[in-house]
N, C-alpha and C positions, 0 to 999 in steps of 0.2 A: 544155849543160844543167848540167854540173859547175860551170862558172864562175858561172852564175846562182845555183846552190845556195850557193856560197861567199859570193857577194855578199849573198845573203839572210841567211845566218847572221851575217855581219859587221855587217849593218844592225841585226839584232835585238840583238846585243851592244852596239852603240853606243847604241841607243835606251835599252836597259836601264841602261847606265852613266850616260847623261844624266839619266834619271828619278831614279836613286839619288842622283846628285850634287845635283840640284835639291831633292829631298826632305830631304837631310841638310845643306843649306847653312845656315850660321849667319846670323842676321839682324844688321843694324845698327839699333840702337834709339835713338830720341830720348827722352830722359828729363829729368826735372826734378831739378836738383841743389839740395838744400835744406840750409841750414845756419843756425846762429844768427849774428846780427850781433855783431861784435866790439865791445868797449868798453862793455858794459852790466854793471854790478856790482850790489851791494846784495842779492844772494841772490834777485833776481826772475828769472823766466823771460824770457830775451831774445827779442826779435822775430826772425823768420826772414827769410831772403832766398831767392828762387827764381831759378835761372838754367837756361836750356836747356843740355843737355849731349848728347853723342853717344857712344854705346858701340859700338865695333866688336868683335863677338864672333867668336872663333876657337877651334878645338879645340887648336891648338898654336902655338908661335911661328913655325913654318915656313909656316903658312897665310898666303896673301896677302890683305891688306885694303886695298891701294892704291886699288882701284876703288870702294871704299865711301866716297865723299866726303861730308863733313858739309855740311848746308845752310849757306848764306851768313850766316844770321842767328844762327849759333852761334859763340860765342867759341872760337877755336882752343885756348885754355887749358882748355876744357871738353870736349876730344875725348880719349877714352881707348880703349885696346886691352885687352880682357878675354880672357884665355886660360882656357878651361873644358875641361879634359881629359875630364870626364864628359859633356860635350855637353848638360848639363841646359838651358842657355839656347838650344840649337839646336832646341827644340821648335817644331813647325809652328804652334802656337797663338800664338807670339810673332812670327811672320813675316807681316805684313800684305800682302795682294795689292797690286800696284802700282796706284796711283790710288785706293786704298780710303780712304774718309773715316774709318772706324772703325780705331783703332790700339790696340795693347796698351798698358796702363798701366805706367809705370816711374818709380821715384823712387830717388834716390841720396842717401845721407847720410854725412858723416864718422863714423867709428867709433873709439872708444877702448877698446882691450883692457884688461880688468880682471878680477880674481878675483871669484868669487861666494861669498857666505857661506851659501847654502842648503846644508843638511846632505847632500843627495844630489848636490851639485856640488862641495862643498869638497874632497873627496878628490882631485879632478883636479889641484889645484894644490899638493898637499902636498910634492911633490918640487920642488927648485929648478930653474928653467929659465933658460937664458941670456937676459938682457934684450935682447941684440943683435937677436934675431929679431923682437922686439916693436917695436923702434924702426924703424918704417916708416910708410908711408902706408896707412891702413886705411879701407875703405869698407863700408858695408852698403847693400844695394839690395833693393828689392821689385819684383816683376813680377806682372802679371795678364794672362792670355791673352785672345785674342779671344773664346774660347768662354765666358769668365767662370767656368770651372771650374778652370782651371789657375792655381795660385799658386806663386811661387818666391821664396825669400829667400836671399840670398847674403852672405857675408863675403869680401872680396877684399883682397889685400895687394900693394903695390908698393914697391920700394926708394925711399927718400926722394928726391924731386926728379925722379922719372920718372912716366910715365903708362902703364907696362906692368903691368897688374894680373893677378894669378893668383887664381882662385877657390880659397879654402882650405876653405870650408864652404858647402854649399848644402842647403836644406830645401825639399821640394816637396810640394804637395798637388794632387790631381786632383778633389777634392770640396769646392771652395770654398763651394758651396751644395748642401745635401743635404736630401732629404725622406724620411720613413719613415712607414709605417702603425703604428698602436698595437699593441704586443706583438711586432712583428717585430724580428729582429736587424738592426743597422745598423753599418756600418764607415765610419769617417772616415779617409780616406787621408792618410798622411804618410810620407815617406821622406827619407833624408839621405845625403849623400856628403861624405866628408872626404878631402882631398888626402893620400895615403899618404906623400908625400915631405916633408910638413910635420912638424917636430918636435912640434907640438902634438897631432897625431893619434896619437902614440905613448903618450900618457898616459890613454887611454880617453875615454869620452863619458858623457853623462847625457841622459835624455829626461824631459820633463815635459808633462803634459796638464792644462790648467785650463779651467774653465767660468765664463762670465760671462753675467748676464742682468739688465738694468735696475739696474745698480749693485751687484748681489750676485754674489759669486764663490766658488768652492770648488775645492780641489785634487781632481782626478779620479784621477790616477795619476802617480807619480814613480819613476824607476828609475835607479839608479847602475850604469852598465855596467862600471865599473872593479871594483867589489866584488861585482857581481851581487846587489844588494839592492833591494828595493822599500820605499818609504816607507809608513808606516801611513796609510791613508785610510779613510773611512767609505762610499765609493762601492761599491755592490754591482753585480755583473754587468759590470764594466769590465775588459777583458783586452787583452793584447798578445801577439803572436807573438814570443817572446823569442829563439827560434832564428833566425827570419828577421831579427830586429833586428840580431843580431851578424853574420850571414852576408851579408845583402843591404841592411842599413840600413832595413829595413821597420819603421817606428815607428807604424804604423796602430793606431788605437784601435777596439775592437769593443765595442758595448753589446749584451749578450745579449738584452735585452728592452726595446724602446723604450717609454718612458713619457712622459706629458705634460710632466713637469718636466725632461725632457731637452732640450726646445726651448731654443735659445739660441746663444751664441757659444762656440766651442771654439778654444783656442790650443795648438798643438803647438810646443814649444820644444826645440831640441837644443843641448846645451852641449859645447864642447871647452874645454880649459884657457884661460881668459881670453877666450873667444869664445862668442857665442850667436847663433842665427838662429831665427826663428819664422814660422809661417804661421797665419793666422786664418781660420776657416771658420764657416759658419752651418748649424745643423741645425734643421729644423722638423718636428715630429710632426703629421701631418695625418690625421685620422680623420673620415670622412663620417658623417652622422647616421643612426640607425635610426628609421624612421617607423612610427607606429601611429595608426589612426583609431578614435574612439569616438563613438557606438555602432557596432558592426559585427556583423551587417548592420544597415542602416538600417530603421526601421519603415516600413510603407506610409504614404504621404502622400496627402492630398486637397487640392484647390484651396482656398486660403485658410489652410492650416496653415503654421506656422513651425517648422522643424526646427533644432535646435542641434547642430552637428557640431564635434568637437574633434580636432585633429591634434597629436600629441606627437612632438617630435624629441629624441632622447636619445643620449648617448655620443659627442658630436662634439667635435673640437678642430682648430684654434683657434676663437676665439669667433665671428667674423663669420658670420652665417647669414641668409638671406632666405627667408621662408615666404610662400606664396601659394596661391590656390585656382583650379582650373579645372573647367569643366563640359563634357562631351562628350555631346551629345544623341543620340537614336536615329537622326538623319539623318547622324551621323558628323562633324558640325562641332563644333569646340572653341571656347570663349570663356573669357575671364578672369572670375573672380568677385571679384577683388581680394585684399587681404591679410587681410581680416577683422580680428579683434582679437588682437594678438600680445602675449604676456606677456613679462615680463623673464626674463633667463636665470638659471639656477641651476647651481651647481658641485657635482659629486659628489666623493666621497672620493678617487677616482683622478685628479682634475683635469679630467675631461671635463665638458661642459656639456649642459644640457637646456633646451628652450624649447617653449611651446605656442602654437597659433594656433586661435582659435575663429571659426566661421562661423555667422551667423544666416541660414538659408535660408528666405526668405519666398516661398512658392509662389504667393501672390496678386500679387506684384510682378514676379517673374521668370518669363519665358516658358520653362518647363521641359518643356512638352509632356507626353508620357507618362513622362518621366523620362530617365535616362541614367546617366552615370558621373561621380561627383564625385571629383576628384583633389587631394591635397595635394602641393605641389611645394616641395622644399627645395634651395636653391642654396647650395653650400658650396665652399671651395677644394679640398676632397677629391673633389668631383664632385656632380652633381645626382641627387637621389633623389626617387622618387615612390611614393605609396600611394593606392589608389583603393577606393571602395565604390560599390555600385549603388543608385540612387535610383529607386523606383517610385511614380508618381503615378496614382491611380485616380479615376474619377468626373468627369473633365473632359468637355466637349462633344466629340461625335464619338468614342465609345469604340472602343477597339481590339478585335480578335477576342478577345484574352485577357480584357479587361474584360467583354465581352459574355458570354463563357462563364462568368465568375465571377458575373455578375448572374443569369444563367439558373440556375446552381447554387444561388444563394441563394434564388431564387424557388421552385425545386422543393422545397428544404428547408422553406421557409415553408408552401408548399401542403400538403406532407405533414404538417406539424405541425398545420395547421388541420383537415385531414381527420381526423387522429387524435383531436384534442380533440372535434370534432363527433361522431365515432363513439362516443366514450366517453360523452358526455352523452346521446346518442340512445339508446344501449343501456341506460343507467341509467334513463331515463324509461320505457322499455317494460317493464322488470322491475317497477317500482313500480305501473304500471297493471294488470299481470297479478295482482299480489298483492292489489290493492284489489278486483278483480272476484271473486276467489275468496272473499274475506271477506264480500262482499255476499251471495253465494249461500249 
């Protein structure tokens, strides 16, 4: 029994170790190596070439990568070994299952270190640095995970003439595509890691957030980590966790109150002296419409009457919206009444939109029975919304109990009115006759 218990414990330990080893394994990535063609001058942008490359990712130089053989269609000159001590590139979202058609996206480009003249970055290169460290093979690489939410940008360095690259700077985002309701706080994830053994990481860092939409851009926030200064910007409600930025490399941007004009592209850029890496993410503010129907409640209808009903959808963003009408009869069955007449959209001061749909409800052409429920349906990226009103049709063949009771009530009222008028005139005639008799006598 003791031996069985020992074997069981050892099995559990072995399985746990195997699972941890598999989950923490670093992938080998097939990437596109993109660079400009040589020999083009004249100040024009050169054409680019694309070659398949193979990146063997490892946590340290002791990790074995011999079993990760590059495919036969990849040039051996484009096989590289990337050492990533932070294991940023060992994320499971970059490790495609064996046989999977869908693969993570990866692109590698040659990179030229150079100083920046931005005022929140220029302080990083004020002190002289040895140019010997910069005289090396530098690459920038961008990665997108299988979940389409993970994005990583790296700057790597290899001694000239070698293929052994070390990650010097990596920037990561887990919100490559984000959505938020109007008025809610939203956080765009961005974090960075800098190799502490690199002399470039000793001179501080800078972080910059920019916004772009349809060709227009603006600076959201810029921070000089070396001097602990923020650049002057006009963006309200945009903040960062500066303590977390210095302690953990948390460069996430928080918008305290999401507004329609916040929808667009955001770029998180992290600077080291002579280096920069950035991730690009999309934010969409999605607010479903509020619906109201006029008139409400609907007036009683009779066969042959045409009712005009209007549905107003307001306060929604973005623009695409589909409005339609449905009718649910007293038998519980629903059918479409079409789209009716839909107006053009209008934009409010806060950037949200409104739109109307009008329905001409002809009771002589539509089989509405005794009535039912008329519903306005709005289909929007933020969700489907419905608003309903009750339609009552009276006076059609085969009246219902309610209609019969209403008709009886009307008949009784009319009968009582006729009797009252008759009594009034009869009583008045009798009084006149009595007066005439007394006068004759």
